[in-house]
N, C-alpha and C positions, 0 to 999 in steps of 0.2 A: 625912330627906332620901331621896328614891328612889334605888335602885340605878341605876347607869349602865353601859350596854354599847355597844360600837360596832355599827353596823348590820350589819357583816360577820359578827358573832358571834351574831346572833339565832337562827339555826338550832341551833347548838351549845348555846346557853343553854336553848332550849326542850327539847332532848333531855335535858339534865342537871338541869333545875330545874322546879319548879312555879311558876307565876306567882301568888304569894299577895299581893303588894303591887305598886304601880305601878313600872315599870322605864322609865327614860328611855333612849331609843335615840339615839345620837349619830352624826352623819354629817359628815365633814370637820371634826371637832372642835367642832361646834355641836349643841345639842339639835334633833332632827328629828321625833321622835314619842314617844308614851308608850304602853307596852303595859300593859294592866290585866287583872285576872282577869275571866273571862267573866261571873261572877255580878255583879260590879260594873258591867260594861257593860250587862247586862240591866236592872239596877236603874236606871241612868241613862236608858236608853231608855224604860223604863216609868214614869218619874217624872212625865210629862206636862209637863215643863219644856222650853222651847226658847229659843234666842237669837233675838231679832228686832231689826231695825234701828229706830232711834228714829223714823223716818218712819212706821212701822207703828203707833205708839201713837196711841190716840184722844185727843181733847181732854180728856176726863175723866181719862185716865191721866196725861197731862202735868200737868194741874192738881193731881192727887193727889201727884205726885212733887214739884212745885214748892212745895207747901204742907205737905209732910211735916215732922215734927219728928225730929231725931236723938235716939235713946234715950240716956240718960245713960251707960249702960254702954259705949257706943261712943265716947265722948269720948276714951278712952285712945288712939285711933288718929288723932286730929286732927293730930298731928305729921307723919303720912305725906302729908298733902295741903296743909298750910299752905305758902304761898310764903315763900321766904327773903329 
């Protein structure tokens, strides 16, 4: 579980600590942002992956998703999406 700090304490945290793992920044008692090591940020930026809206998917992409098979090793997560 990531370390959690209040947003008011970010400056002091950075002065006293290296950011080696993600740190959750809390504002008004709720998660507000996540601080990550710069090397991880660079890797994410350079991965070539990006989030897109479903409306941006092509017909071929949608067809591939709708006709895909769930790998057997992923069945252990079925309980997370099954309706009660």
